[in-house]
C-alpha positions as CSV (number, residue, x, y, z in Angstrom):
1,Y,101.5,87.0,118.7
2,T,101.0,87.0,122.4
3,R,98.2,89.5,121.8
4,P,96.0,89.5,118.7
5,Y,97.5,90.5,115.4
6,S,95.3,90.0,112.6
7,L,86.5,87.6,104.3
8,I,88.0,84.3,104.5
9,L,90.1,84.4,101.4
10,T,88.2,82.9,98.5
11,R,91.3,81.5,97.0
12,N,94.0,79.4,98.7
13,T,96.7,82.1,99.0
14,E,100.2,80.9,99.9
15,L,101.5,83.5,102.4
16,S,105.2,83.8,102.9
17,S,107.1,84.9,106.1
18,L,105.9,87.7,108.3
19,I,109.0,89.8,107.7
20,S,110.6,88.2,104.7
21,N,108.5,87.7,101.6
22,D,108.1,88.7,98.0
23,N,105.8,91.5,98.9
24,L,108.9,93.5,100.0
25,K,110.8,92.8,96.7
26,P,111.3,95.8,94.4
27,Q,108.4,96.2,92.0
28,V,109.0,97.0,88.3
29,G,107.5,100.2,87.0
30,R,107.8,102.2,90.3
31,P,109.8,105.4,90.7
32,K,113.5,104.8,91.2
33,S,113.4,106.0,94.8
34,C,110.5,103.7,95.6
35,I,112.4,100.7,94.0
36,K,115.4,101.4,96.2
37,R,113.3,101.8,99.3
38,D,111.6,98.4,98.5
39,A,115.1,96.8,98.0
40,I,116.3,98.2,101.3
41,L,113.2,96.8,103.1
42,H,113.5,93.5,101.5
43,A,117.2,93.2,102.3
44,A,116.6,94.3,105.9
45,S,113.8,91.8,106.4
46,E,115.9,89.0,105.1
47,L,118.8,89.9,107.4
48,F,116.7,90.4,110.5
49,M,115.2,86.9,110.0
50,D,118.5,85.2,109.0
51,I,121.0,86.6,111.4
52,G,118.9,88.5,114.0
53,Y,118.4,92.2,114.8
54,A,121.6,92.6,116.8
55,R,123.9,91.3,114.1
56,T,122.2,93.2,111.3
57,S,124.1,96.4,110.4
58,M,123.1,99.2,108.2
59,D,126.3,98.4,106.2
60,A,125.1,94.9,105.6
61,I,121.7,96.1,104.6
62,A,123.1,98.5,102.1
63,Q,125.4,95.8,100.6
64,Q,122.5,93.3,100.3
65,A,120.2,95.9,98.8
66,G,122.8,96.9,96.3
67,V,122.7,100.6,97.4
68,S,125.0,102.9,99.3
69,K,124.8,103.3,103.0
70,Q,123.9,107.0,102.4
71,T,120.9,105.8,100.4
72,V,119.8,103.6,103.3
73,Y,120.0,106.6,105.6
74,S,118.2,108.8,103.2
75,H,115.1,106.6,103.5
76,F,115.4,105.4,107.2
77,A,116.9,107.4,110.1
78,N,118.3,104.3,111.8
79,K,117.9,100.5,112.2
80,D,115.0,100.8,114.6
81,A,113.0,102.9,112.1
82,L,113.8,100.4,109.4
83,F,112.5,97.5,111.6
84,R,109.3,99.4,112.2
85,S,108.9,100.0,108.5
86,C,109.3,96.3,107.8
87,I,106.5,95.6,110.3
88,M,104.2,98.3,108.9
89,S,104.9,97.0,105.3
90,K,103.5,93.6,106.4
91,V,100.3,95.2,107.8
92,T,99.7,96.7,104.4
93,A,100.8,93.6,102.4
94,Y,98.4,91.3,104.4
95,G,95.5,93.8,104.1
96,L,95.3,94.2,107.9
97,D,94.8,97.9,107.5
98,M,91.3,97.0,106.2
99,R,91.4,99.7,103.5
100,D,89.2,97.6,101.3
101,T,86.2,98.1,103.6
102,T,83.8,101.0,103.8
103,P,81.2,102.0,106.5
104,D,78.5,100.3,104.6
105,T,80.3,97.0,104.5
106,P,78.2,94.5,106.5
107,L,79.8,93.8,109.9
108,E,79.9,90.1,109.4
109,T,82.0,90.6,106.3
110,V,84.3,93.0,108.1
111,L,84.8,90.5,110.9
112,T,85.1,87.4,108.7
113,T,87.6,89.3,106.5
114,I,90.0,90.3,109.3
115,G,89.6,87.0,111.2
116,G,90.5,85.1,108.1
117,R,93.5,87.2,107.4
118,L,94.6,86.9,111.0
119,L,94.5,83.1,110.9
120,D,96.3,82.9,107.6
121,L,99.0,85.1,109.1
122,L,99.3,82.9,112.2
123,C,99.9,79.9,110.0
124,D,102.8,81.7,108.3
125,P,106.1,80.1,109.4
126,G,107.6,83.5,109.6
127,V,105.4,84.3,112.6
128,V,107.2,81.6,114.6
129,R,110.6,83.0,113.5
130,M,109.6,86.5,114.5
131,H,108.6,85.3,118.0
132,A,112.0,83.6,118.3
133,L,113.7,86.8,117.2
134,L,111.8,88.8,119.8
135,I,112.3,86.4,122.6
136,A,116.1,86.2,121.9
137,E,116.7,89.9,121.6
138,T,114.2,92.0,123.5
139,K,116.3,91.7,126.7
140,E,119.1,93.6,125.0
141,F,116.9,95.7,122.8
142,A,114.0,96.7,125.1
143,T,112.1,98.7,122.5
144,L,112.0,95.9,119.9
145,A,108.9,94.2,121.2
146,E,107.1,97.5,121.7
147,D,108.0,98.6,118.1
148,F,106.7,95.3,116.8
149,W,103.5,95.5,118.9
150,E,102.6,99.1,118.0
151,N,103.3,98.7,114.3
152,G,101.8,95.3,113.9
153,P,99.2,93.9,116.3
154,Q,98.2,97.3,117.7
155,A,97.8,98.6,114.2
156,T,95.5,95.7,113.4
157,I,93.4,96.4,116.4
158,D,93.2,100.1,115.5
159,S,92.0,99.1,111.9
160,L,89.2,96.9,113.2
161,A,88.3,99.5,115.8
162,R,87.9,102.1,113.1
163,C,85.7,99.8,111.1
164,L,83.5,99.1,114.1
165,A,83.3,102.8,115.0
166,E,82.4,103.9,111.5
167,S,80.0,101.0,110.7
168,E,76.6,102.0,109.3
169,D,75.2,98.5,109.7
170,S,71.8,99.4,111.3
171,R,71.3,95.9,112.6
172,F,73.7,96.5,115.5
173,A,73.9,99.0,118.3
174,P,76.8,101.5,118.3
175,I,79.8,100.0,120.1
176,E,80.8,102.1,123.1
177,D,84.4,101.0,123.2
178,P,85.5,100.0,119.6
179,H,89.1,99.4,120.6
180,Q,88.2,97.0,123.4
181,A,85.6,95.3,121.2
182,A,88.2,94.9,118.4
183,E,90.7,93.4,120.8
184,D,88.1,91.0,122.2
185,F,87.2,89.8,118.7
186,L,90.7,89.3,117.6
187,C,91.6,87.3,120.7
188,M,88.5,85.1,120.1
189,A,89.5,84.6,116.5
190,E,93.0,83.7,117.5
191,G,91.7,81.1,119.8
192,H,94.0,78.2,120.7
193,Y,95.7,78.2,117.3
194,L,98.6,80.6,118.0
195,M,99.9,78.5,120.9
196,R,99.7,75.3,118.9
197,L,101.4,76.9,115.9
198,L,104.2,78.3,118.1
199,M,104.7,74.9,119.7
200,H,104.8,73.2,116.2
201,S,101.9,70.9,117.2
202,I,100.2,72.0,114.0
203,S,101.5,73.8,110.9
204,A,98.2,74.7,109.3
205,I,94.4,75.0,110.0
206,P,92.2,73.0,107.7
207,E,90.0,75.3,105.7
208,A,86.7,73.8,106.9
209,E,87.8,74.0,110.5
210,K,88.9,77.6,110.0
211,A,85.6,78.6,108.4
212,A,83.6,77.0,111.2
213,H,85.7,78.6,113.9
214,L,85.3,82.1,112.3
215,E,81.6,81.6,111.9
216,R,81.2,80.8,115.6
217,C,83.3,83.8,116.5
218,V,81.5,86.2,114.3
219,T,78.1,84.9,115.4
220,Q,78.9,85.3,119.1
221,F,80.3,88.8,118.6
222,L,77.4,90.0,116.5
223,R,74.9,88.5,119.0
224,L,76.5,90.5,121.8
225,H,76.1,93.8,119.8
226,A,72.7,93.2,118.2
227,K,70.0,95.8,118.9
């Protein structure tokens, strides 16, 4: 992302594309309406990435999802709403909503967690594809980038800001502007990696390097906010 989108994972998780991955495939055992919604999201994400936003029609999405066009519209008002839902689904799938943290979670754990998830996401080949999509089509579809920003990167900033505002970690002073602090940290965690990944000069970040980078970022941030 051109602005930050973002526990180092204890296992080597292979992340798939930002918009198109198995996390959007229908899950067995769910209510029929949820299964259809998942199928629509998965089909839409595949088409957005394969042929672009402009060329993706609701008819094509319905056909690929194996549902009627009426069913698509019963879940999503229009293509724009469907695009936003694809982005929001990724926030949840990657854990960027930080729902697995509580106010008593140590701040270093919160920061290391979201920083690690951010860097894993940036290494996903789908991130580059999404940037290509946005660059190619935002001139024609002016709201596309803003929809992406608000439902992806901004949502991640909001999640970290909430964690910072609610933190009960007594070692640190209350943060006066949690949203600005969250954006500052995510920018710092992103570092030079995003540009290098977008230019294909690297395709991954070695685990040891990633851990050392996050440790520096977390240490600097916490030092700034210590009592």
